[in-house]
KESE-638162 format. One record per residue (C-alpha): residue number from 1; y, x, z negated. Coordinates in nm, 4 decimals, always signed. Layout:
! residues N
PT  nr  Y  X  Z
PT  NUM  Y  X  Z .
...
This chain:
! residues 447
PT  nr  Y  X  Z
PT  1  +9.6265  +7.6044  -13.8083 .
PT  2  +9.2888  +7.7286  -13.6818 .
PT  3  +9.4416  +7.7982  -13.3392 .
PT  4  +9.7081  +8.0206  -13.4933 .
PT  5  +9.4418  +8.1986  -13.6977 .
PT  6  +9.2346  +8.2628  -13.3825 .
PT  7  +9.5363  +8.4041  -13.1997 .
PT  8  +9.6345  +8.6081  -13.5035 .
PT  9  +9.2868  +8.7556  -13.5504 .
PT  10  +9.2524  +8.8318  -13.1792 .
PT  11  +9.5935  +8.9968  -13.1745 .
PT  12  +9.5077  +9.2020  -13.4842 .
PT  13  +9.1762  +9.3163  -13.3364 .
PT  14  +9.3426  +9.4109  -13.0095 .
PT  15  +9.6124  +9.6049  -13.1921 .
PT  16  +9.3510  +9.7912  -13.3974 .
PT  17  +9.1517  +9.8683  -13.0825 .
PT  18  +9.4575  +10.0122  -12.9115 .
PT  19  +9.5593  +10.2171  -13.2166 .
PT  20  +9.2093  +10.3512  -13.2844 .
PT  21  +9.1209  +10.4128  -12.9208 .
PT  22  +8.8297  +10.1649  -12.9332 .
PT  23  +8.7257  +9.9911  -12.6110 .
PT  24  +8.9444  +9.6808  -12.5926 .
PT  25  +8.6571  +9.4785  -12.4485 .
PT  26  +8.5031  +9.4512  -12.7970 .
PT  27  +8.8175  +9.2896  -12.9365 .
PT  28  +8.8443  +9.0528  -12.6403 .
PT  29  +8.4792  +8.9535  -12.6847 .
PT  30  +8.5412  +8.8801  -13.0533 .
PT  31  +8.8422  +8.6718  -12.9526 .
PT  32  +8.6361  +8.4863  -12.6928 .
PT  33  +8.3740  +8.4015  -12.9572 .
PT  34  +8.6411  +8.2768  -13.2002 .
PT  35  +8.8044  +8.0549  -12.9396 .
PT  36  +8.4610  +7.9276  -12.8304 .
PT  37  +8.3814  +7.8281  -13.1886 .
PT  38  +8.7226  +7.6625  -13.2185 .
PT  39  +8.6652  +7.4689  -12.8960 .
PT  40  +8.3333  +7.3378  -13.0292 .
PT  41  +8.4971  +7.2486  -13.3610 .
PT  42  +8.7548  +7.0452  -13.1654 .
PT  43  +8.4790  +6.8296  -13.0198 .
PT  44  +8.3963  +7.0070  -12.6943 .
PT  45  +8.0283  +7.0316  -12.6094 .
PT  46  +7.8842  +7.3805  -12.6198 .
PT  47  +7.7604  +7.3460  -12.2610 .
PT  48  +8.1110  +7.2541  -12.1474 .
PT  49  +8.2581  +7.5498  -12.3362 .
PT  50  +8.0093  +7.7891  -12.1795 .
PT  51  +8.0789  +7.6345  -11.8387 .
PT  52  +8.4540  +7.6903  -11.8786 .
PT  53  +8.3949  +8.0519  -11.9748 .
PT  54  +8.1640  +8.1146  -11.6782 .
PT  55  +8.3981  +7.9409  -11.4338 .
PT  56  +8.6862  +8.1515  -11.5603 .
PT  57  +8.4846  +8.4716  -11.5438 .
PT  58  +8.3535  +8.3861  -11.1979 .
PT  59  +8.7099  +8.3840  -11.0626 .
PT  60  +8.7336  +8.7548  -11.1415 .
PT  61  +8.4292  +8.8595  -10.9373 .
PT  62  +8.6194  +8.8826  -10.6083 .
PT  63  +8.8749  +9.1113  -10.7706 .
PT  64  +8.6068  +9.3164  -10.9485 .
PT  65  +8.4572  +9.4072  -10.6095 .
PT  66  +8.7983  +9.5357  -10.5047 .
PT  67  +8.8312  +9.7204  -10.8378 .
PT  68  +8.5114  +9.9097  -10.7595 .
PT  69  +8.6334  +9.9911  -10.4087 .
PT  70  +8.9622  +10.1219  -10.5505 .
PT  71  +8.7709  +10.3567  -10.7812 .
PT  72  +8.5670  +10.4840  -10.4865 .
PT  73  +8.8793  +10.5270  -10.2717 .
PT  74  +9.0527  +10.7422  -10.5334 .
PT  75  +8.7495  +10.9712  -10.5712 .
PT  76  +8.7028  +10.9977  -10.1937 .
PT  77  +9.0711  +11.0773  -10.1415 .
PT  78  +9.0464  +11.3586  -10.3949 .
PT  79  +8.7381  +11.4967  -10.2232 .
PT  80  +8.9078  +11.4818  -9.8830 .
PT  81  +9.2172  +11.6610  -10.0111 .
PT  82  +9.4354  +11.3528  -9.9568 .
PT  83  +9.5504  +11.3234  -10.3193 .
PT  84  +9.5992  +11.7025  -10.3554 .
PT  85  +9.8041  +11.6982  -10.0335 .
PT  86  +10.0186  +11.4107  -10.1584 .
PT  87  +10.0841  +11.6007  -10.4819 .
PT  88  +10.1506  +11.9248  -10.2909 .
PT  89  +10.4054  +11.7766  -10.0487 .
PT  90  +10.5604  +11.5668  -10.3237 .
PT  91  +10.6308  +11.8766  -10.5313 .
PT  92  +10.7753  +12.0498  -10.2249 .
PT  93  +11.0411  +11.7786  -10.2005 .
PT  94  +11.1767  +11.8330  -10.5516 .
PT  95  +11.5432  +11.9195  -10.6025 .
PT  96  +11.6679  +12.0489  -10.9416 .
PT  97  +11.9831  +11.8324  -10.9289 .
PT  98  +11.7935  +11.5101  -10.8616 .
PT  99  +11.4645  +11.5766  -11.0388 .
PT  100  +11.4361  +11.2487  -11.2341 .
PT  101  +11.5318  +11.0470  -10.9257 .
PT  102  +11.2772  +11.2396  -10.7183 .
PT  103  +11.0130  +11.1832  -10.9867 .
PT  104  +11.0628  +10.8084  -10.9533 .
PT  105  +11.0625  +10.8087  -10.5717 .
PT  106  +10.7571  +11.0346  -10.5417 .
PT  107  +10.5650  +10.8354  -10.8037 .
PT  108  +10.6580  +10.5108  -10.6279 .
PT  109  +10.5333  +10.6469  -10.2939 .
PT  110  +10.2067  +10.7736  -10.4409 .
PT  111  +10.1478  +10.4502  -10.6317 .
PT  112  +10.2014  +10.2474  -10.3160 .
PT  113  +9.9366  +10.4554  -10.1404 .
PT  114  +9.6740  +10.4485  -10.4154 .
PT  115  +9.7791  +10.1227  -10.5859 .
PT  116  +9.7196  +10.2457  -10.9394 .
PT  117  +9.9672  +10.3134  -11.2178 .
PT  118  +9.7036  +10.5082  -11.4121 .
PT  119  +9.5962  +10.7023  -11.1019 .
PT  120  +9.9566  +10.7892  -11.0204 .
PT  121  +10.0276  +10.8984  -11.3776 .
PT  122  +9.7100  +11.1077  -11.3842 .
PT  123  +9.7831  +11.2977  -11.0614 .
PT  124  +10.1418  +11.3463  -10.9486 .
PT  125  +10.2631  +11.2253  -11.2900 .
PT  126  +10.1011  +11.5087  -11.4827 .
PT  127  +10.2346  +11.7621  -11.2317 .
PT  128  +10.5889  +11.6249  -11.2614 .
PT  129  +10.5782  +11.6218  -11.6419 .
PT  130  +10.4575  +11.9834  -11.6512 .
PT  131  +10.7483  +12.0857  -11.4269 .
PT  132  +10.9934  +11.8816  -11.6381 .
PT  133  +10.8827  +12.0527  -11.9578 .
PT  134  +10.8996  +12.4006  -11.8069 .
PT  135  +11.2428  +12.3254  -11.6574 .
PT  136  +11.4066  +12.1806  -11.9671 .
PT  137  +11.4287  +11.8215  -11.8400 .
PT  138  +11.4294  +11.5446  -12.1000 .
PT  139  +11.0590  +11.4517  -12.1016 .
PT  140  +11.1287  +11.0923  -12.2077 .
PT  141  +11.3473  +11.0447  -11.8992 .
PT  142  +11.0915  +11.2126  -11.6734 .
PT  143  +10.8005  +11.0098  -11.8160 .
PT  144  +11.0008  +10.6876  -11.7868 .
PT  145  +11.0757  +10.7603  -11.4198 .
PT  146  +10.7105  +10.8413  -11.3470 .
PT  147  +10.5780  +10.5275  -11.5189 .
PT  148  +10.8402  +10.3055  -11.3539 .
PT  149  +10.7532  +10.4558  -11.0155 .
PT  150  +10.3842  +10.4074  -11.0869 .
PT  151  +10.4443  +10.0360  -11.1372 .
PT  152  +10.6269  +10.0072  -10.8067 .
PT  153  +10.2933  +10.0381  -10.6263 .
PT  154  +10.0915  +9.8737  -10.9021 .
PT  155  +10.2995  +9.5649  -10.8300 .
PT  156  +10.3183  +9.5598  -10.4496 .
PT  157  +10.0519  +9.7818  -10.2931 .
PT  158  +9.7668  +9.6107  -10.1028 .
PT  159  +9.5478  +9.8693  -10.2811 .
PT  160  +9.6605  +9.7493  -10.6250 .
PT  161  +9.4093  +9.5796  -10.8525 .
PT  162  +9.6835  +9.3669  -11.0110 .
PT  163  +9.8159  +9.2571  -10.6699 .
PT  164  +9.4639  +9.1607  -10.5672 .
PT  165  +9.4135  +8.9773  -10.8968 .
PT  166  +9.7314  +8.7748  -10.8430 .
PT  167  +9.6250  +8.6998  -10.4863 .
PT  168  +9.2858  +8.5742  -10.6086 .
PT  169  +9.4323  +8.3676  -10.8934 .
PT  170  +9.6889  +8.1959  -10.6692 .
PT  171  +9.4606  +8.1770  -10.3619 .
PT  172  +9.7165  +8.3501  -10.1422 .
PT  173  +9.7137  +8.6168  -9.8710 .
PT  174  +9.7877  +8.9545  -10.0253 .
PT  175  +9.9907  +9.0769  -9.7273 .
PT  176  +10.2236  +8.7768  -9.7445 .
PT  177  +10.2593  +8.8489  -10.1167 .
PT  178  +10.3440  +9.2128  -10.0442 .
PT  179  +10.6153  +9.1005  -9.8008 .
PT  180  +10.7606  +8.8645  -10.0624 .
PT  181  +10.7494  +9.1353  -10.3271 .
PT  182  +10.9443  +9.3774  -10.1103 .
PT  183  +11.2006  +9.1073  -10.0343 .
PT  184  +11.2597  +9.0364  -10.4032 .
PT  185  +11.2812  +9.4015  -10.5087 .
PT  186  +11.5512  +9.5297  -10.2711 .
PT  187  +11.8498  +9.5020  -10.5045 .
PT  188  +11.6624  +9.5944  -10.8242 .
PT  189  +11.5365  +9.9027  -10.6415 .
PT  190  +11.8893  +9.9994  -10.5375 .
PT  191  +12.0139  +9.9610  -10.8948 .
PT  192  +11.7160  +10.1640  -11.0182 .
PT  193  +11.7905  +10.4475  -10.7758 .
PT  194  +12.1500  +10.4628  -10.8977 .
PT  195  +12.0276  +10.4644  -11.2588 .
PT  196  +11.7916  +10.7575  -11.2004 .
PT  197  +12.0563  +10.9450  -11.0000 .
PT  198  +12.2852  +10.9285  -11.3039 .
PT  199  +12.0022  +11.0291  -11.5389 .
PT  200  +11.9203  +11.3219  -11.3073 .
PT  201  +12.2775  +11.4469  -11.3413 .
PT  202  +12.2435  +11.4222  -11.7200 .
PT  203  +11.9123  +11.6128  -11.7280 .
PT  204  +11.8940  +11.8586  -11.4358 .
PT  205  +11.5952  +12.0846  -11.3796 .
PT  206  +11.6816  +12.4368  -11.4929 .
PT  207  +11.4033  +12.6098  -11.3060 .
PT  208  +11.1407  +12.5026  -11.0569 .
PT  209  +10.8083  +12.6786  -11.0953 .
PT  210  +10.5763  +12.5407  -10.8280 .
PT  211  +10.2626  +12.7080  -10.9643 .
PT  212  +10.0758  +12.3779  -10.9348 .
PT  213  +10.1587  +12.3564  -10.5660 .
PT  214  +10.0370  +12.7106  -10.5124 .
PT  215  +9.7090  +12.6316  -10.6917 .
PT  216  +9.6568  +12.3254  -10.4734 .
PT  217  +9.7301  +12.5239  -10.1569 .
PT  218  +9.4763  +12.7890  -10.2520 .
PT  219  +9.2060  +12.5378  -10.3543 .
PT  220  +9.2361  +12.2695  -10.0844 .
PT  221  +9.3097  +12.2390  -9.7169 .
PT  222  +9.6273  +12.0279  -9.7170 .
PT  223  +9.6989  +12.0029  -9.3439 .
PT  224  +9.8071  +11.6724  -9.1914 .
PT  225  +9.4516  +11.5624  -9.0955 .
PT  226  +9.3671  +11.5009  -9.4633 .
PT  227  +9.6369  +11.2305  -9.4723 .
PT  228  +9.4259  +11.0154  -9.2369 .
PT  229  +9.2690  +10.8027  -9.5179 .
PT  230  +9.6166  +10.7081  -9.6425 .
PT  231  +9.7329  +10.6400  -9.2863 .
PT  232  +9.4373  +10.4045  -9.2362 .
PT  233  +9.5454  +10.1977  -9.5370 .
PT  234  +9.9051  +10.1804  -9.4120 .
PT  235  +9.8184  +10.0928  -9.0505 .
PT  236  +9.5533  +9.8384  -9.1480 .
PT  237  +9.8048  +9.6808  -9.3874 .
PT  238  +10.0570  +9.6418  -9.1059 .
PT  239  +9.7962  +9.4564  -8.9005 .
PT  240  +9.6844  +9.2580  -9.2083 .
PT  241  +9.3242  +9.3711  -9.1920 .
PT  242  +9.1203  +9.2472  -9.4887 .
PT  243  +9.1865  +9.4954  -9.7691 .
PT  244  +8.8135  +9.5449  -9.8342 .
PT  245  +8.7617  +9.6635  -9.4755 .
PT  246  +9.0667  +9.8903  -9.4814 .
PT  247  +8.9367  +10.0521  -9.8017 .
PT  248  +8.5876  +10.0891  -9.6553 .
PT  249  +8.7126  +10.2666  -9.3414 .
PT  250  +8.9418  +10.4827  -9.5554 .
PT  251  +8.6454  +10.5846  -9.7745 .
PT  252  +8.4328  +10.6774  -9.4708 .
PT  253  +8.7163  +10.8833  -9.3217 .
PT  254  +8.7768  +11.0581  -9.6550 .
PT  255  +8.4121  +11.1539  -9.6992 .
PT  256  +8.3979  +11.2958  -9.3449 .
PT  257  +8.7172  +11.4944  -9.4042 .
PT  258  +8.5724  +11.6293  -9.7284 .
PT  259  +8.2663  +11.7522  -9.5381 .
PT  260  +8.4673  +11.9086  -9.2553 .
PT  261  +8.7761  +12.0528  -9.4284 .
PT  262  +8.6898  +12.0926  -9.7979 .
PT  263  +8.3337  +12.2224  -9.7638 .
PT  264  +8.1765  +11.9371  -9.9584 .
PT  265  +7.8166  +11.8184  -9.9171 .
PT  266  +7.6745  +11.4675  -9.8783 .
PT  267  +7.5037  +11.5003  -10.2172 .
PT  268  +7.8316  +11.5953  -10.3847 .
PT  269  +8.0126  +11.3132  -10.2037 .
PT  270  +7.7602  +11.0597  -10.3324 .
PT  271  +7.8181  +11.1835  -10.6857 .
PT  272  +8.1955  +11.1665  -10.6478 .
PT  273  +8.2086  +10.8066  -10.5224 .
PT  274  +7.9835  +10.6928  -10.8057 .
PT  275  +8.0943  +10.9045  -11.1020 .
PT  276  +8.4356  +11.0300  -10.9879 .
PT  277  +8.5734  +11.3542  -10.8514 .
PT  278  +8.5864  +11.6551  -11.0809 .
PT  279  +8.6555  +12.0258  -11.0546 .
PT  280  +8.5274  +12.3005  -11.2800 .
PT  281  +8.6785  +12.2601  -11.6265 .
PT  282  +8.8150  +12.6152  -11.6099 .
PT  283  +9.0132  +12.5366  -11.2930 .
PT  284  +9.3923  +12.5007  -11.3554 .
PT  285  +9.3861  +12.1827  -11.1469 .
PT  286  +9.1157  +12.0176  -11.3582 .
PT  287  +9.3609  +11.8024  -11.5633 .
PT  288  +9.5263  +11.6728  -11.2448 .
PT  289  +9.2732  +11.6424  -10.9631 .
PT  290  +8.9892  +11.4435  -11.1160 .
PT  291  +8.8815  +11.0857  -11.1761 .
PT  292  +8.8091  +10.7745  -10.9754 .
PT  293  +8.4597  +10.6642  -10.8810 .
PT  294  +8.2859  +10.3280  -10.9095 .
PT  295  +8.1825  +10.3917  -11.2702 .
PT  296  +8.5452  +10.4441  -11.3729 .
PT  297  +8.6108  +10.0768  -11.2980 .
PT  298  +8.3274  +9.9397  -11.5117 .
PT  299  +8.5331  +9.9073  -11.8299 .
PT  300  +8.8306  +9.7639  -11.6426 .
PT  301  +8.6010  +9.5132  -11.4723 .
PT  302  +8.4490  +9.4079  -11.8061 .
PT  303  +8.7971  +9.3565  -11.9515 .
PT  304  +8.8966  +9.1498  -11.6483 .
PT  305  +8.5838  +8.9337  -11.6681 .
PT  306  +8.6268  +8.8633  -12.0410 .
PT  307  +9.0012  +8.7998  -12.0027 .
PT  308  +8.9287  +8.5591  -11.7159 .
PT  309  +8.6617  +8.3819  -11.9223 .
PT  310  +8.9046  +8.3479  -12.2146 .
PT  311  +9.1818  +8.2190  -11.9887 .
PT  312  +8.9419  +7.9668  -11.8346 .
PT  313  +8.8275  +7.8480  -12.1791 .
PT  314  +9.1802  +7.8067  -12.3166 .
PT  315  +9.2931  +7.6330  -11.9984 .
PT  316  +9.0030  +7.3854  -11.9737 .
PT  317  +9.0016  +7.2945  -12.3430 .
PT  318  +9.3795  +7.2391  -12.3479 .
PT  319  +9.4274  +7.4556  -12.6569 .
PT  320  +9.7782  +7.5432  -12.5504 .
PT  321  +9.8721  +7.2015  -12.4156 .
PT  322  +10.1859  +7.2120  -12.6317 .
PT  323  +10.3043  +7.5165  -12.4385 .
PT  324  +10.2016  +7.3592  -12.1072 .
PT  325  +10.3905  +7.0431  -12.2001 .
PT  326  +10.7071  +7.2514  -12.2386 .
PT  327  +10.6638  +7.4622  -11.9237 .
PT  328  +10.5711  +7.1558  -11.7151 .
PT  329  +10.9170  +7.0061  -11.7771 .
PT  330  +11.0855  +7.2801  -11.5699 .
PT  331  +11.2865  +7.1190  -11.2879 .
PT  332  +11.4051  +7.4196  -11.0857 .
PT  333  +11.3018  +7.7633  -10.9637 .
PT  334  +11.5228  +7.9202  -11.2300 .
PT  335  +11.3661  +7.7211  -11.5143 .
PT  336  +11.0142  +7.7908  -11.3869 .
PT  337  +11.0804  +8.1640  -11.3519 .
PT  338  +11.2415  +8.1754  -11.6963 .
PT  339  +10.9347  +8.0103  -11.8491 .
PT  340  +10.6988  +8.2436  -11.6633 .
PT  341  +10.8948  +8.5431  -11.7903 .
PT  342  +10.8895  +8.4204  -12.1515 .
PT  343  +10.5186  +8.3338  -12.1447 .
PT  344  +10.4464  +8.6715  -11.9814 .
PT  345  +10.6063  +8.8476  -12.2759 .
PT  346  +10.4029  +8.6314  -12.5146 .
PT  347  +10.0689  +8.6839  -12.3381 .
PT  348  +10.1407  +9.0564  -12.2931 .
PT  349  +10.1987  +9.0898  -12.6656 .
PT  350  +9.8854  +8.9035  -12.7753 .
PT  351  +9.6512  +9.0090  -12.4936 .
PT  352  +9.7291  +9.3809  -12.4777 .
PT  353  +9.6143  +9.4061  -12.1157 .
PT  354  +9.7591  +9.3165  -11.7775 .
PT  355  +9.4645  +9.1023  -11.6645 .
PT  356  +9.4919  +8.8656  -11.9623 .
PT  357  +9.8682  +8.8426  -11.9113 .
PT  358  +9.8337  +8.7415  -11.5454 .
PT  359  +9.5526  +8.4913  -11.6061 .
PT  360  +9.7029  +8.3188  -11.9100 .
PT  361  +10.0575  +8.3099  -11.7749 .
PT  362  +9.9319  +8.1386  -11.4615 .
PT  363  +9.7319  +7.8862  -11.6660 .
PT  364  +10.0330  +7.8021  -11.8825 .
PT  365  +10.2715  +7.7491  -11.5897 .
PT  366  +10.0569  +7.6178  -11.3026 .
PT  367  +10.1469  +7.2509  -11.3627 .
PT  368  +10.5184  +7.3239  -11.3256 .
PT  369  +10.4643  +7.4586  -10.9744 .
PT  370  +10.2559  +7.1547  -10.8789 .
PT  371  +10.5132  +6.9176  -11.0252 .
PT  372  +10.7929  +7.0841  -10.8252 .
PT  373  +10.5855  +7.1017  -10.5034 .
PT  374  +10.5876  +7.4806  -10.4951 .
PT  375  +10.3029  +7.6609  -10.3222 .
PT  376  +10.0813  +7.9476  -10.4362 .
PT  377  +10.3119  +8.2072  -10.2841 .
PT  378  +10.5895  +8.1079  -10.5239 .
PT  379  +10.3433  +8.1440  -10.8122 .
PT  380  +10.2260  +8.4790  -10.6800 .
PT  381  +10.5698  +8.6381  -10.6443 .
PT  382  +10.6766  +8.5107  -10.9870 .
PT  383  +10.3643  +8.6557  -11.1509 .
PT  384  +10.4245  +8.9885  -10.9771 .
PT  385  +10.7892  +8.9905  -11.0835 .
PT  386  +10.7016  +8.9138  -11.4460 .
PT  387  +10.3430  +8.9452  -11.5754 .
PT  388  +10.2467  +9.2574  -11.3827 .
PT  389  +10.5597  +9.4426  -11.4914 .
PT  390  +10.6450  +9.3225  -11.8430 .
PT  391  +10.2991  +9.4215  -11.9671 .
PT  392  +10.4286  +9.7776  -11.9366 .
PT  393  +10.7202  +9.7010  -12.1698 .
PT  394  +10.5017  +9.6115  -12.4685 .
PT  395  +10.4424  +9.9309  -12.6736 .
PT  396  +10.0854  +9.8388  -12.7762 .
PT  397  +9.9808  +9.7009  -12.4357 .
PT  398  +9.7360  +9.9201  -12.2445 .
PT  399  +9.9598  +9.8910  -11.9375 .
PT  400  +10.2116  +10.1186  -12.1098 .
PT  401  +9.9888  +10.2967  -12.3585 .
PT  402  +9.7516  +10.4479  -12.1000 .
PT  403  +10.0216  +10.6057  -11.8768 .
PT  404  +10.2073  +10.7318  -12.1848 .
PT  405  +9.8894  +10.8886  -12.3216 .
PT  406  +9.8117  +11.0545  -11.9881 .
PT  407  +10.1634  +11.1997  -11.9670 .
PT  408  +10.1787  +11.3008  -12.3316 .
PT  409  +10.4871  +11.0820  -12.3766 .
PT  410  +10.5954  +10.8539  -12.6596 .
PT  411  +10.7993  +10.5360  -12.6976 .
PT  412  +11.1243  +10.7248  -12.6403 .
PT  413  +11.0546  +10.6737  -12.2678 .
PT  414  +11.1098  +10.2950  -12.2988 .
PT  415  +11.4844  +10.2991  -12.2152 .
PT  416  +11.4042  +10.4928  -11.8966 .
PT  417  +11.1567  +10.2368  -11.7548 .
PT  418  +11.4467  +10.1059  -11.5501 .
PT  419  +11.2668  +9.9455  -11.2543 .
PT  420  +11.0249  +9.7613  -11.4833 .
PT  421  +11.2960  +9.5694  -11.6678 .
PT  422  +11.5675  +9.5580  -11.4001 .
PT  423  +11.3493  +9.3698  -11.1498 .
PT  424  +11.2604  +9.0713  -11.3748 .
PT  425  +11.6166  +9.0600  -11.5099 .
PT  426  +11.7670  +9.0652  -11.1597 .
PT  427  +11.5441  +8.7842  -11.0340 .
PT  428  +11.6231  +8.5754  -11.3420 .
PT  429  +11.9985  +8.6263  -11.2933 .
PT  430  +11.9776  +8.5624  -10.9201 .
PT  431  +11.7900  +8.2350  -10.9604 .
PT  432  +12.0326  +8.1241  -11.2327 .
PT  433  +12.3325  +8.2063  -11.0130 .
PT  434  +12.1790  +8.0357  -10.7117 .
PT  435  +12.1293  +7.7189  -10.9164 .
PT  436  +12.4445  +7.7154  -11.1275 .
PT  437  +12.7148  +7.8600  -10.9005 .
PT  438  +12.8603  +7.6756  -10.6009 .
PT  439  +12.6454  +7.7004  -10.2897 .
PT  440  +12.7285  +7.9996  -10.0741 .
PT  441  +12.8839  +8.2214  -10.3422 .
PT  442  +12.5561  +8.4066  -10.3887 .
PT  443  +12.3116  +8.4201  -10.1019 .
PT  444  +12.1699  +8.7713  -10.1105 .
PT  445  +11.8244  +8.6547  -10.0202 .
PT  446  +11.6443  +8.3234  -10.0440 .
PT  447  +11.3215  +8.2326  -10.2130 .
């Protein structure tokens, strides 16, 4: 009874925070206090409760360091002209007949480079939506394609905070995870491309006004040298260099390029990496080319720490042992994946943020992997194929709400988030078919 009340109150507070635009960390903190009180009421010592919270929060510290680096990378790339160049060349590739398809592909490429769904939506996403509106394209379809593309990289980029969180939670190598994620997304990606090709034919671009591209060209040097920071990330990823070092070298290269090609100063660079890149508010590019910086990750880091503390508390005090008892009974990859998908939807709905979804889903299903002798890489790919994505299917979850707000979209874009729901559905169907149908009928890839 009290457990349901705690979940209900936490869910209500999170919903109110999302609706009123209040920092979600306050609601999570209130939830953490309620669950702490409940744990004590159930007979747990206060010291043990505090220890569980600190142990859970401590697990997030490795990822928080990467969060901060990601914020610095984004600001440095803007200063160097890397992000403006990506936007500029992306817009150059647009075709009126395949605009929605191109919006997805370009957003997916950008998100893989910068690893952020919010960053992708706030740069190339805004530019694409402005073109869609001026060209008479259905904005719901365009926004859906942009958000779906943004989650392509949010799921599988070595620069992604969620990918690094999953790697830390499951104690796995992020580059092996990236390889597994690409392997399990081939067919969903093909289906997605066909879907957006059909949608493009339904909503063609009537006119292409590349005023944004012209503004970028006049404000930044966008020659190939400014792509070096992105190239560093890609090359270092191929050679599996520790992601922290690849980001560090990328930041250094970006700052030097900003000094040489964009006329920046060391003082300005220091301000950008700390507080984020920004242009004059009167500049037409101000809504698009701005953001990043270490400070921009403070709130996200606080949310992650509190969500990790809450997940650690709930896990150690066995508050959801009824759910764990059900998930632990899974006897196959299909049953485990099905349970992970269902619990991801549940934790996405009550937690309202991606970090809580990943942490709690892992806690609720970890025993099933141990019982079936599956390693951390199986856990990692399942979390990436469920928790990371389905958070963006819950209307009140920040994973969807933030990109929608940035793009000025509404919930009419939900049917067009094709990649986000096709990938989990495909993997569920594949694992079912592999288990239920005679061996050899379906062997498209193996897990």
